[in-house]
C-alpha positions as a Markdown table, in Angstrom:
| # | Residue | x | y | z |
|---|---|---|---|---|
| 1 | Met | 128.7 | 74.3 | 80.6 |
| 2 | Pro | 127.9 | 77.0 | 83.2 |
| 3 | Gln | 124.1 | 78.9 | 81.7 |
| 4 | Val | 123.5 | 82.0 | 81.2 |
| 5 | Asn | 120.3 | 84.4 | 83.0 |
| 6 | Pro | 118.8 | 85.8 | 79.9 |
| 7 | Asn | 117.4 | 88.4 | 82.3 |
| 8 | Thr | 119.7 | 89.4 | 84.7 |
| 9 | Gly | 122.9 | 88.1 | 82.9 |
| 10 | Glu | 124.6 | 86.2 | 85.4 |
| 11 | Val | 126.5 | 83.1 | 84.4 |
| 12 | Gly | 125.3 | 80.1 | 86.6 |
| 13 | Asn | 126.9 | 78.1 | 89.0 |
| 14 | Asn | 126.8 | 75.1 | 91.5 |
| 15 | Thr | 128.2 | 77.1 | 94.8 |
| 16 | Phe | 126.3 | 78.4 | 97.2 |
| 17 | Gly | 123.1 | 80.5 | 96.3 |
| 18 | Gly | 124.3 | 80.7 | 92.5 |
| 19 | Gly | 125.1 | 83.8 | 90.9 |
| 20 | Ala | 128.3 | 85.0 | 88.6 |
| 21 | Thr | 131.3 | 83.1 | 88.3 |
| 22 | Glu | 132.5 | 85.9 | 86.8 |
| 23 | Thr | 131.4 | 90.0 | 86.6 |
| 24 | Val | 129.1 | 90.7 | 84.5 |
| 25 | Leu | 128.9 | 94.9 | 84.1 |
| 26 | Gly | 127.6 | 96.3 | 80.9 |
| 27 | Pro | 129.7 | 98.6 | 79.2 |
| 28 | Gly | 126.3 | 101.5 | 80.0 |
| 29 | Val | 126.1 | 100.5 | 83.2 |
| 30 | Leu | 129.5 | 100.9 | 84.2 |
| 31 | Val | 129.7 | 104.8 | 82.6 |
| 32 | Leu | 127.0 | 105.3 | 84.8 |
| 33 | Phe | 127.6 | 103.9 | 88.2 |
| 34 | Leu | 131.3 | 105.6 | 88.0 |
| 35 | Leu | 129.1 | 108.8 | 87.0 |
| 36 | Ile | 127.1 | 108.2 | 90.1 |
| 37 | Leu | 129.6 | 107.3 | 92.5 |
| 38 | Val | 131.3 | 110.6 | 91.5 |
| 39 | Leu | 127.7 | 112.3 | 91.9 |
| 40 | Ile | 127.4 | 111.0 | 95.0 |
| 41 | Leu | 131.3 | 112.1 | 96.6 |
| 42 | Val | 130.8 | 115.7 | 95.3 |
| 43 | Leu | 127.5 | 116.4 | 95.6 |
| 44 | Arg | 125.9 | 118.4 | 98.8 |
| 45 | Arg | 125.1 | 116.1 | 101.5 |
| 46 | Arg | 121.5 | 116.9 | 101.0 |
| 47 | Phe | 121.1 | 115.7 | 97.4 |
| 48 | Val | 123.2 | 113.0 | 98.0 |
| 49 | Val | 119.7 | 110.7 | 97.9 |
| 50 | Gly | 119.4 | 111.9 | 94.2 |
| 51 | Pro | 122.2 | 110.1 | 92.6 |
| 52 | Leu | 121.9 | 107.3 | 95.3 |
| 53 | Met | 118.1 | 106.4 | 94.4 |
| 54 | Phe | 119.2 | 107.0 | 90.8 |
| 55 | Gly | 121.9 | 104.3 | 91.0 |
| 56 | Val | 119.9 | 101.9 | 92.8 |
| 57 | Phe | 116.6 | 102.2 | 90.7 |
| 58 | Leu | 117.2 | 102.5 | 87.4 |
| 59 | Leu | 120.3 | 100.3 | 87.0 |
| 60 | Pro | 119.6 | 97.4 | 85.9 |
| 61 | Val | 119.5 | 94.3 | 88.1 |
| 62 | Gly | 122.2 | 91.7 | 88.3 |
| 63 | Gln | 124.7 | 93.7 | 87.1 |
| 64 | Ala | 128.2 | 93.3 | 89.6 |
| 65 | Leu | 132.1 | 92.5 | 90.5 |
| 66 | Val | 133.1 | 88.9 | 91.0 |
| 67 | Ile | 136.6 | 89.3 | 93.3 |
| 68 | Gly | 137.7 | 86.3 | 94.8 |
| 69 | Gly | 134.3 | 84.8 | 94.8 |
| 70 | Ala | 132.3 | 87.5 | 96.7 |
| 71 | His | 129.7 | 89.1 | 94.4 |
| 72 | Leu | 130.1 | 93.3 | 94.9 |
| 73 | Tyr | 126.6 | 94.0 | 93.4 |
| 74 | Val | 126.7 | 97.5 | 91.4 |
| 75 | Gly | 123.5 | 98.8 | 93.6 |
| 76 | Arg | 125.7 | 97.7 | 96.5 |
| 77 | Ile | 128.6 | 99.1 | 96.0 |
| 78 | Ile | 126.0 | 102.6 | 95.4 |
| 79 | Val | 125.0 | 101.9 | 98.8 |
| 80 | Ala | 128.1 | 101.4 | 100.6 |
| 81 | Val | 129.3 | 104.7 | 99.3 |
| 82 | Ala | 126.5 | 106.8 | 100.0 |
| 83 | Leu | 126.5 | 105.8 | 103.7 |
| 84 | Ala | 130.0 | 106.7 | 103.9 |
| 85 | Arg | 129.1 | 109.6 | 102.6 |
| 86 | Ala | 126.6 | 110.3 | 104.7 |
| 87 | Ile | 128.1 | 109.2 | 107.7 |
| 88 | Leu | 131.4 | 111.5 | 107.3 |
| 89 | Ser | 130.2 | 113.9 | 106.0 |
| 90 | Arg | 127.8 | 114.9 | 109.0 |
| 91 | Pro | 128.4 | 118.3 | 110.6 |
| 92 | Ser | 129.6 | 117.8 | 114.6 |
| 93 | His | 126.4 | 119.7 | 115.8 |
| 94 | Ser | 123.9 | 117.4 | 114.3 |
| 95 | Pro | 122.6 | 114.3 | 114.7 |
| 96 | His | 122.7 | 111.4 | 112.9 |
| 97 | Phe | 119.2 | 111.1 | 112.2 |
| 98 | Gly | 117.0 | 113.8 | 111.6 |
| 99 | Ala | 113.9 | 112.1 | 114.0 |
| 100 | Gly | 116.5 | 110.4 | 116.4 |
| 101 | Phe | 117.4 | 106.8 | 116.4 |
| 102 | Asn | 114.3 | 106.1 | 118.1 |
| 103 | Val | 111.7 | 102.0 | 118.2 |
| 104 | Phe | 111.6 | 102.2 | 114.6 |
| 105 | Asp | 114.7 | 101.9 | 114.0 |
| 106 | Lys | 115.7 | 98.8 | 116.4 |
| 107 | Leu | 112.5 | 97.0 | 115.5 |
| 108 | Phe | 113.7 | 97.5 | 111.7 |
| 109 | Ile | 117.3 | 96.5 | 113.0 |
| 110 | Leu | 115.8 | 93.3 | 115.2 |
| 111 | Trp | 113.7 | 92.6 | 112.1 |
| 112 | Ala | 116.7 | 92.3 | 109.7 |
| 113 | Ile | 119.2 | 89.8 | 112.4 |
| 114 | Met | 116.3 | 87.4 | 112.9 |
| 115 | Arg | 115.9 | 87.0 | 108.9 |
| 116 | Ala | 119.6 | 86.6 | 108.8 |
| 117 | Leu | 120.4 | 84.4 | 111.9 |
| 118 | Ala | 117.3 | 82.1 | 111.0 |
| 119 | Tyr | 118.7 | 82.0 | 107.6 |
| 120 | Val | 121.7 | 80.5 | 109.3 |
| 121 | Ala | 120.1 | 78.4 | 111.8 |
| 122 | Arg | 118.6 | 76.2 | 108.5 |
| 123 | Leu | 121.7 | 76.5 | 106.9 |
| 124 | Pro | 124.7 | 76.2 | 109.5 |
| 125 | Glu | 127.9 | 76.7 | 106.8 |
| 126 | Met | 130.3 | 79.7 | 105.7 |
| 127 | Gly | 128.2 | 80.0 | 102.4 |
| 128 | Ala | 124.9 | 80.9 | 104.3 |
| 129 | Val | 126.9 | 83.2 | 106.3 |
| 130 | Ala | 128.1 | 85.2 | 103.3 |
| 131 | Tyr | 124.7 | 85.0 | 101.8 |
| 132 | Gln | 123.5 | 86.8 | 104.5 |
| 133 | Phe | 126.1 | 89.1 | 105.4 |
| 134 | Gly | 125.2 | 90.5 | 101.6 |
| 135 | Val | 121.6 | 90.8 | 102.6 |
| 136 | Leu | 122.0 | 92.3 | 105.9 |
| 137 | Trp | 124.7 | 95.0 | 103.6 |
| 138 | Asp | 121.4 | 95.6 | 101.2 |
| 139 | Val | 118.8 | 95.9 | 104.1 |
| 140 | Leu | 120.6 | 97.9 | 106.7 |
| 141 | Gly | 123.2 | 100.0 | 104.8 |
| 142 | Gly | 120.3 | 100.7 | 102.1 |
| 143 | Tyr | 117.6 | 101.7 | 105.2 |
| 144 | Phe | 119.9 | 104.0 | 107.3 |
| 145 | Ala | 121.9 | 105.6 | 104.2 |
| 146 | Leu | 118.0 | 106.9 | 103.6 |
| 147 | Arg | 118.2 | 107.7 | 107.1 |
| 148 | Phe | 121.2 | 109.7 | 107.2 |
| 149 | Leu | 120.1 | 111.5 | 104.3 |
| 150 | Ile | 116.6 | 112.2 | 105.1 |
| 151 | Gln | 117.3 | 114.0 | 107.4 |
| 152 | Asp | 113.8 | 116.5 | 107.3 |
| 153 | Asn | 110.4 | 117.2 | 105.8 |
| 154 | Glu | 112.6 | 119.3 | 102.9 |
| 155 | Asp | 114.3 | 116.1 | 102.2 |
| 156 | Cys | 111.6 | 114.3 | 102.6 |
| 157 | Leu | 110.0 | 116.9 | 99.7 |
| 158 | Phe | 113.1 | 116.5 | 97.8 |
| 159 | Ala | 113.2 | 112.6 | 98.4 |
| 160 | Val | 109.9 | 112.2 | 96.5 |
| 161 | Lys | 110.7 | 115.1 | 93.4 |
| 162 | Val | 113.5 | 112.3 | 92.6 |
| 163 | Phe | 111.4 | 109.7 | 93.1 |
| 164 | Ser | 108.9 | 111.4 | 90.4 |
| 165 | Val | 111.7 | 112.3 | 87.8 |
| 166 | Ile | 113.1 | 108.4 | 88.2 |
| 167 | Val | 108.9 | 107.0 | 87.2 |
| 168 | Ala | 108.7 | 109.5 | 84.9 |
| 169 | Ile | 112.4 | 108.1 | 83.1 |
| 170 | Leu | 110.9 | 104.4 | 83.7 |
| 171 | Ser | 107.3 | 105.1 | 82.2 |
| 172 | Val | 109.0 | 105.3 | 78.8 |
| 173 | Thr | 111.0 | 103.1 | 78.5 |
| 174 | Val | 108.3 | 101.0 | 79.3 |
| 175 | Leu | 106.3 | 102.4 | 77.0 |
| 176 | Ile | 108.5 | 101.1 | 74.5 |
| 177 | Glu | 109.5 | 97.7 | 76.0 |
| 178 | His | 105.2 | 97.5 | 76.0 |
| 179 | Val | 104.9 | 98.6 | 73.0 |
| 180 | Tyr | 108.0 | 97.3 | 71.0 |
| 181 | Gly | 109.3 | 94.1 | 73.0 |
| 182 | Val | 112.8 | 96.0 | 73.8 |
| 183 | Asn | 114.3 | 96.8 | 76.7 |
| 184 | Leu | 116.6 | 99.5 | 76.6 |
| 185 | Tyr | 117.9 | 98.5 | 79.8 |
| 186 | Gly | 119.5 | 95.5 | 78.0 |
| 187 | Leu | 121.5 | 97.5 | 76.3 |
| 188 | Leu | 122.8 | 99.3 | 78.7 |
| 189 | Arg | 124.5 | 96.1 | 79.9 |
| 190 | Gly | 125.3 | 94.9 | 76.9 |
| 191 | Arg | 123.2 | 91.5 | 76.9 |
| 192 | Pro | 119.2 | 91.4 | 76.0 |
| 193 | Ile | 116.8 | 91.2 | 78.0 |
| 194 | Ile | 114.0 | 89.0 | 76.4 |
| 195 | Pro | 110.4 | 90.4 | 77.9 |
| 196 | Glu | 107.6 | 87.9 | 79.6 |
| 197 | Ile | 104.7 | 87.9 | 77.2 |
| 198 | Arg | 101.1 | 86.6 | 78.7 |
| 199 | Lys | 98.3 | 86.2 | 76.6 |
| 200 | Gly | 99.6 | 88.3 | 73.9 |
| 201 | Ser | 100.1 | 91.0 | 76.3 |
| 202 | Ile | 104.4 | 92.0 | 76.3 |
| 203 | Arg | 104.6 | 93.2 | 80.2 |
| 204 | Ala | 107.3 | 95.5 | 80.2 |
| 205 | Gln | 110.0 | 94.4 | 83.2 |
| 206 | Gly | 112.8 | 97.6 | 82.9 |
| 207 | Pro | 115.5 | 97.7 | 85.2 |
| 208 | Phe | 113.7 | 95.2 | 87.9 |
| 209 | Ala | 113.9 | 91.5 | 88.4 |
| 210 | His | 110.3 | 91.0 | 87.0 |
| 211 | Ala | 107.5 | 92.9 | 85.4 |
| 212 | Ile | 105.5 | 92.8 | 88.8 |
| 213 | Leu | 107.9 | 94.3 | 90.7 |
| 214 | Thr | 108.6 | 97.1 | 88.2 |
| 215 | Gly | 105.0 | 97.9 | 88.2 |
| 216 | Thr | 104.8 | 97.9 | 91.5 |
| 217 | Phe | 107.2 | 100.0 | 92.4 |
| 218 | Ala | 105.6 | 102.6 | 90.4 |
| 219 | Ala | 102.3 | 101.8 | 91.7 |
| 220 | Thr | 103.0 | 102.6 | 95.5 |
| 221 | Leu | 104.5 | 106.0 | 94.4 |
| 222 | Val | 100.8 | 107.5 | 93.5 |
| 223 | Pro | 99.9 | 108.8 | 97.1 |
| 224 | Leu | 103.0 | 110.1 | 97.6 |
| 225 | Phe | 102.7 | 112.0 | 94.4 |
| 226 | Met | 99.7 | 113.3 | 95.2 |
| 227 | Trp | 101.2 | 114.7 | 97.9 |
| 228 | Leu | 103.5 | 116.9 | 95.5 |
| 229 | Trp | 100.1 | 117.8 | 92.9 |
| 230 | Arg | 99.3 | 119.0 | 95.9 |
| 231 | Thr | 102.0 | 121.3 | 97.4 |
| 232 | Lys | 102.2 | 124.5 | 95.2 |
| 233 | Lys | 106.3 | 124.1 | 94.8 |
| 234 | Ala | 106.0 | 120.4 | 92.9 |
| 235 | Arg | 102.8 | 120.4 | 91.2 |
| 236 | Phe | 104.2 | 119.4 | 87.4 |
| 237 | Leu | 106.5 | 116.9 | 89.4 |
| 238 | Gly | 103.3 | 115.2 | 91.0 |
| 239 | Ile | 101.3 | 115.3 | 87.6 |
| 240 | Ile | 104.6 | 113.4 | 86.1 |
| 241 | Gly | 104.6 | 111.5 | 88.4 |
| 242 | Ile | 100.8 | 110.1 | 88.5 |
| 243 | Ala | 101.0 | 109.8 | 84.7 |
| 244 | Gly | 104.6 | 107.9 | 85.0 |
| 245 | Ser | 103.2 | 106.0 | 87.7 |
| 246 | Thr | 99.8 | 104.9 | 85.8 |
| 247 | Val | 101.6 | 104.4 | 82.4 |
| 248 | Thr | 104.4 | 102.0 | 84.3 |
| 249 | Ala | 101.5 | 100.0 | 86.5 |
| 250 | Phe | 100.2 | 99.3 | 83.4 |
| 251 | Gly | 102.6 | 98.8 | 81.1 |
| 252 | Ala | 103.9 | 96.0 | 83.5 |
| 253 | Ala | 100.5 | 94.0 | 82.9 |
| 254 | Ser | 100.3 | 92.2 | 86.2 |
| 255 | Ser | 97.4 | 92.1 | 88.8 |
| 256 | Thr | 99.3 | 93.0 | 91.7 |
| 257 | Pro | 100.8 | 96.4 | 90.8 |
| 258 | Leu | 97.0 | 97.2 | 89.7 |
| 259 | Ser | 96.1 | 96.1 | 92.9 |
| 260 | Ala | 98.7 | 98.1 | 94.5 |
| 261 | Phe | 97.6 | 101.1 | 92.5 |
| 262 | Leu | 93.6 | 101.1 | 93.2 |
| 263 | Gly | 94.6 | 99.8 | 97.0 |
| 264 | Gly | 96.2 | 103.6 | 97.2 |
| 265 | Leu | 93.6 | 105.2 | 95.4 |
| 266 | Leu | 91.0 | 103.6 | 97.6 |
| 267 | Ala | 92.7 | 104.6 | 100.3 |
| 268 | Ile | 93.5 | 108.7 | 99.3 |
| 269 | Cys | 89.0 | 108.2 | 98.7 |
| 270 | Leu | 88.5 | 107.6 | 102.4 |
| 271 | Trp | 90.1 | 110.9 | 103.1 |
| 272 | Pro | 86.4 | 112.3 | 104.0 |
| 273 | Met | 85.4 | 109.2 | 106.0 |
| 274 | Arg | 89.3 | 109.7 | 108.4 |
| 275 | Arg | 87.6 | 110.6 | 111.9 |
| 276 | Asn | 85.4 | 107.2 | 111.3 |
| 277 | Met | 88.4 | 104.8 | 110.6 |
| 278 | Arg | 88.4 | 102.8 | 113.8 |
| 279 | Met | 84.8 | 101.8 | 112.9 |
| 280 | Ile | 85.9 | 101.3 | 109.2 |
| 281 | Arg | 88.9 | 98.4 | 110.2 |
| 282 | Trp | 86.2 | 97.0 | 112.7 |
| 283 | Gly | 84.0 | 96.7 | 109.7 |
| 284 | Leu | 86.2 | 95.4 | 107.9 |
| 285 | Val | 87.3 | 93.0 | 110.3 |
| 286 | Leu | 83.3 | 91.8 | 110.9 |
| 287 | Gly | 82.8 | 91.9 | 106.9 |
| 288 | Ile | 86.1 | 88.8 | 107.2 |
| 289 | Val | 84.9 | 86.5 | 109.8 |
| 290 | Met | 81.6 | 86.8 | 108.2 |
| 291 | Leu | 82.6 | 86.1 | 104.7 |
| 292 | Asn | 84.7 | 83.0 | 106.3 |
| 293 | Phe | 81.5 | 81.8 | 107.6 |
| 294 | Thr | 79.5 | 82.0 | 104.3 |
| 295 | Met | 82.3 | 80.9 | 102.0 |
| 296 | His | 82.3 | 77.2 | 101.0 |
| 297 | Ala | 86.6 | 77.5 | 101.8 |
| 298 | Pro | 88.4 | 80.2 | 104.0 |
| 299 | Val | 88.1 | 83.5 | 103.6 |
| 300 | Trp | 91.8 | 83.7 | 102.0 |
| 301 | Trp | 91.3 | 81.4 | 99.2 |
| 302 | Ala | 88.9 | 85.0 | 97.9 |
| 303 | Ile | 92.7 | 85.7 | 96.7 |
| 304 | Glu | 92.1 | 83.3 | 93.7 |
| 305 | His | 89.1 | 85.4 | 92.2 |
| 306 | Ile | 91.2 | 88.1 | 92.0 |
| 307 | Asp | 92.4 | 89.0 | 88.3 |
| 308 | Leu | 92.6 | 92.9 | 87.0 |
| 309 | Ala | 95.2 | 92.2 | 84.2 |
| 310 | Gly | 93.9 | 88.7 | 82.9 |
| 311 | Gly | 95.8 | 85.1 | 83.5 |
| 312 | Ser | 96.7 | 86.0 | 87.1 |
| 313 | Ser | 97.6 | 83.7 | 89.2 |
| 314 | Gly | 95.4 | 84.5 | 91.9 |
| 315 | Glu | 94.8 | 80.2 | 92.9 |
| 316 | His | 98.6 | 79.8 | 93.6 |
| 317 | Arg | 98.6 | 83.2 | 95.7 |
| 318 | Ala | 96.0 | 81.4 | 97.7 |
| 319 | Ala | 97.5 | 78.1 | 97.8 |
| 320 | Leu | 100.7 | 79.6 | 99.4 |
| 321 | Val | 98.5 | 81.6 | 102.5 |
| 322 | Asp | 96.7 | 78.4 | 102.7 |
| 323 | Asn | 99.7 | 75.9 | 103.1 |
| 324 | Phe | 101.3 | 78.8 | 105.1 |
| 325 | Ile | 98.5 | 78.4 | 108.2 |
| 326 | Arg | 98.7 | 74.8 | 107.6 |
| 327 | His | 101.8 | 74.1 | 107.7 |
| 328 | Phe | 102.8 | 76.7 | 110.5 |
| 329 | Gly | 104.5 | 73.8 | 112.4 |
| 330 | Asp | 106.9 | 73.6 | 109.6 |
| 331 | Trp | 108.5 | 77.3 | 109.9 |
| 332 | Trp | 107.0 | 78.6 | 112.7 |
| 333 | Leu | 110.9 | 78.6 | 114.6 |
| 334 | Val | 113.3 | 79.5 | 112.4 |
| 335 | Gly | 111.6 | 79.3 | 109.1 |
| 336 | Thr | 112.0 | 76.1 | 106.5 |
| 337 | Asp | 113.3 | 75.3 | 103.5 |
| 338 | Asp | 110.4 | 73.0 | 102.8 |
| 339 | Asn | 108.1 | 74.7 | 101.3 |
| 340 | Ala | 108.7 | 73.3 | 97.3 |
| 341 | Asn | 106.9 | 69.9 | 98.5 |
| 342 | Trp | 104.2 | 71.8 | 99.9 |
| 343 | Gly | 102.3 | 71.8 | 96.5 |
| 344 | Phe | 103.0 | 72.5 | 92.9 |
| 345 | Glu | 105.4 | 75.9 | 92.4 |
| 346 | Met | 104.8 | 76.2 | 96.4 |
| 347 | Trp | 109.0 | 77.4 | 96.3 |
| 348 | Asp | 107.4 | 80.6 | 94.7 |
| 349 | Leu | 106.8 | 82.7 | 97.6 |
| 350 | Ser | 104.8 | 85.2 | 95.6 |
| 351 | Asp | 103.5 | 87.0 | 99.3 |
| 352 | Gln | 106.0 | 88.9 | 101.3 |
| 353 | Tyr | 103.8 | 88.0 | 104.6 |
| 354 | Val | 104.4 | 84.4 | 103.7 |
| 355 | Ala | 107.9 | 84.8 | 102.7 |
| 356 | Glu | 108.7 | 86.7 | 106.0 |
| 357 | Gly | 107.4 | 83.7 | 107.9 |
| 358 | Glu | 108.6 | 80.8 | 106.1 |
| 359 | Lys | 112.4 | 82.2 | 105.5 |
| 360 | Gly | 112.6 | 83.8 | 109.1 |
| 361 | Gly | 109.8 | 82.3 | 111.0 |
| 362 | Leu | 107.5 | 83.6 | 113.5 |
| 363 | Ala | 109.8 | 86.3 | 115.1 |
| 364 | Thr | 110.9 | 87.4 | 112.0 |
| 365 | Phe | 107.0 | 87.8 | 110.7 |
| 366 | Ile | 105.8 | 89.8 | 114.7 |
| 367 | Cys | 108.7 | 91.8 | 113.3 |
| 368 | Phe | 107.4 | 93.1 | 109.7 |
| 369 | Val | 104.1 | 93.2 | 110.8 |
| 370 | Gly | 105.1 | 95.1 | 113.9 |
| 371 | Met | 106.5 | 97.9 | 111.8 |
| 372 | Leu | 103.6 | 98.1 | 109.5 |
| 373 | Tyr | 101.6 | 98.2 | 112.5 |
| 374 | Leu | 103.7 | 101.3 | 114.0 |
| 375 | Gly | 103.9 | 102.9 | 111.0 |
| 376 | Tyr | 100.2 | 103.4 | 110.6 |
| 377 | Lys | 100.4 | 104.1 | 114.3 |
| 378 | Trp | 102.6 | 107.2 | 113.7 |
| 379 | Ile | 100.5 | 108.0 | 111.1 |
| 380 | Gly | 97.4 | 108.3 | 112.4 |
| 381 | Met | 98.8 | 109.7 | 115.8 |
| 382 | Ser | 100.7 | 112.7 | 113.7 |
| 383 | Arg | 97.3 | 113.5 | 111.6 |
| 384 | Lys | 94.9 | 113.7 | 114.5 |
| 385 | Ala | 97.8 | 116.0 | 116.4 |
| 386 | Val | 97.7 | 118.5 | 113.3 |
| 387 | Ala | 93.7 | 118.7 | 113.3 |
| 388 | Gly | 92.6 | 121.4 | 111.7 |
| 389 | Asn | 95.8 | 121.8 | 109.4 |
| 390 | Arg | 94.0 | 120.3 | 106.4 |
| 391 | Gln | 97.6 | 120.7 | 104.4 |
| 392 | Lys | 99.5 | 118.9 | 106.7 |
| 393 | Glu | 96.4 | 116.5 | 108.1 |
| 394 | Trp | 96.4 | 115.7 | 104.2 |
| 395 | Phe | 100.3 | 114.8 | 104.3 |
| 396 | Phe | 99.6 | 112.5 | 106.7 |
| 397 | Trp | 97.0 | 110.6 | 105.3 |
| 398 | Leu | 98.5 | 110.3 | 101.9 |
| 399 | Leu | 101.4 | 108.8 | 103.6 |
| 400 | Gly | 99.0 | 106.2 | 105.4 |
| 401 | Ala | 98.0 | 105.8 | 101.9 |
| 402 | Ala | 101.3 | 104.9 | 100.3 |
| 403 | Leu | 102.0 | 102.1 | 103.2 |
| 404 | Phe | 98.7 | 100.5 | 102.7 |
| 405 | Ser | 99.5 | 100.7 | 99.3 |
| 406 | His | 102.7 | 98.5 | 100.1 |
| 407 | Ser | 100.3 | 96.6 | 102.5 |
| 408 | Val | 98.4 | 95.5 | 99.3 |
| 409 | Ala | 101.4 | 94.6 | 96.9 |
| 410 | Phe | 102.9 | 92.6 | 99.7 |
| 411 | Leu | 99.4 | 90.3 | 99.1 |
| 412 | Gly | 101.2 | 89.2 | 95.5 |
| 413 | Ile | 104.5 | 89.6 | 95.3 |
| 414 | Ser | 107.6 | 89.5 | 98.1 |
| 415 | Tyr | 110.7 | 92.2 | 97.6 |
| 416 | Phe | 113.2 | 90.8 | 96.2 |
| 417 | Asp | 115.3 | 93.2 | 94.3 |
| 418 | Gln | 115.4 | 96.8 | 94.5 |
| 419 | Thr | 111.9 | 97.6 | 94.8 |
| 420 | Lys | 112.3 | 97.2 | 98.6 |
| 421 | Phe | 114.3 | 100.0 | 98.7 |
| 422 | Ser | 111.6 | 102.5 | 97.5 |
| 423 | Phe | 109.8 | 100.9 | 101.0 |
| 424 | Phe | 112.7 | 101.3 | 103.0 |
| 425 | Ala | 112.2 | 105.1 | 101.9 |
| 426 | Leu | 109.0 | 105.8 | 102.9 |
| 427 | Leu | 109.8 | 104.2 | 105.9 |
| 428 | Ala | 112.4 | 106.6 | 106.0 |
| 429 | Val | 110.0 | 109.4 | 105.4 |
| 430 | Ile | 107.8 | 108.1 | 108.0 |
| 431 | Cys | 110.1 | 108.0 | 110.9 |
| 432 | Val | 111.3 | 111.9 | 110.3 |
| 433 | Ala | 107.7 | 113.2 | 109.4 |
| 434 | Thr | 106.1 | 112.0 | 112.3 |
| 435 | Ala | 108.6 | 112.4 | 115.1 |
| 436 | Pro | 107.6 | 115.8 | 116.3 |
| 437 | Tyr | 104.4 | 114.5 | 116.9 |
| 438 | Ile | 104.8 | 111.5 | 119.0 |
| 439 | Arg | 107.3 | 113.2 | 121.0 |
| 440 | Arg | 104.7 | 115.8 | 121.4 |
| 441 | Thr | 102.3 | 113.1 | 122.5 |
| 442 | Ala | 104.2 | 111.4 | 124.6 |
| 443 | Leu | 105.2 | 114.2 | 126.8 |
| 444 | Pro | 103.4 | 114.2 | 130.2 |
| 445 | Lys | 100.2 | 116.3 | 129.8 |
| 446 | Pro | 100.5 | 119.4 | 132.5 |
| 447 | Met | 98.6 | 118.6 | 135.2 |
| 448 | Pro | 95.7 | 121.2 | 136.8 |
| 449 | Gln | 96.5 | 124.4 | 139.0 |
| 450 | Ser | 95.2 | 122.6 | 142.4 |
| 451 | Glu | 96.9 | 119.6 | 141.8 |
| 452 | Gln | 100.0 | 120.8 | 141.4 |
| 453 | Ser | 99.6 | 122.9 | 144.8 |
| 454 | Ser | 98.1 | 120.3 | 146.4 |
| 455 | Asn | 101.8 | 117.9 | 145.6 |
| 456 | Met | 103.8 | 120.8 | 146.0 |
| 457 | Val | 102.8 | 121.1 | 149.4 |
| 458 | Ser | 103.1 | 117.2 | 149.9 |
| 459 | Glu | 106.4 | 117.1 | 148.6 |
| 460 | Ser | 107.3 | 120.2 | 151.1 |
| 461 | Val | 105.8 | 118.1 | 154.0 |
| 462 | Asp | 107.8 | 114.8 | 152.6 |
| 463 | Gly | 110.8 | 117.0 | 152.9 |
| 464 | Leu | 110.6 | 118.3 | 156.2 |
| 465 | Gly | 109.4 | 114.6 | 157.8 |
| 466 | Met | 113.1 | 113.8 | 156.1 |
| 467 | Gly | 114.6 | 116.9 | 157.4 |
| 468 | Leu | 113.3 | 116.4 | 161.0 |
| 469 | Gly | 114.1 | 112.6 | 161.0 |
């Protein structure tokens, strides 16, 4: 008999990739799903990001229509409809992208395609192709839907406001689940979601695939809510966003969300040292090198000692990194499916960096790290470009803090559910917010008057010579 996953509600099978063999769509989810689709179609284009994000983040994971063996997940349908609406409703005189199609978008596409090709190269069969088509639908469709809809700074502000409302709703449901053990999203789908209990504490999962992802989603948004708090127009939403994120991060009872939460706060607290970040970065590198020489084990085993929530599996995460490095020859080309044989529970890729390499190979890993590097670089360049304007400086600094919070979270979990869309939203905001300053720094600097005169004389002489010749 097929088995039912108590958390996702999917009926298991033996076909490629597993998943449901029949439609899994609760009555409450169906009503909200149809309402969200209607709102996407009837709202003004600039407000479409609201129902898109509500549908992606607050509808329970795993709800799907199964038609002819194809899994049409609710989130994918919402993304497809929002993307189509964004493209078809674009005014003829405006560009598709608020910041233009840039190198970041190209790098994102390369990352997604390299990951998919590596998977198919390891499993050359139609099932793998179909599975990766769904993954690309999620990744490229979700990212570019957000890129199409977030066109300017007002759209960035609106998106963060939407996140604040989402987290406020999520925090209430997480608090109920953490205290009473009742996941309200299970009522929406018509099947209970059984919360995990560790050391007597309920790990609130909400609509996400795991409690760690629930807490991480909220924790990484704290710096953006700090930006709302600092703006006069949205201070209240900033406050409820920060409060909701705090409740949700602690309600998940996991070290990874708390690490991301503290990482974001640490980055914010470094604001007074913003002009000395180069020295801090090199100091950090030097400190890691020195620590590696003083420890009895490689420096990455320090992860083993991180336990902020009690009962953390830091040893597992340190072992993941250790095996990832020691088995470089196994995964560098197109990734590997043999990682499960490397040690106890090495199949559990609770590290985004490790997951990128082991599932996509070295090229995919480099593209992923390259996106983070480019994000930090553009944020830094933009902050320097607005030096003296304290409000704008704070904005870019808080964007960097949010990106750093994700970077910390990646050490403890891979985003295998809707959490990845919050990361995509941050990347879209970074592209839009930094674009004017990146273009400005890319423009050639005007030459001194003396050099201009010299060049004009030289060009005139060259032209005369060509004419005489």
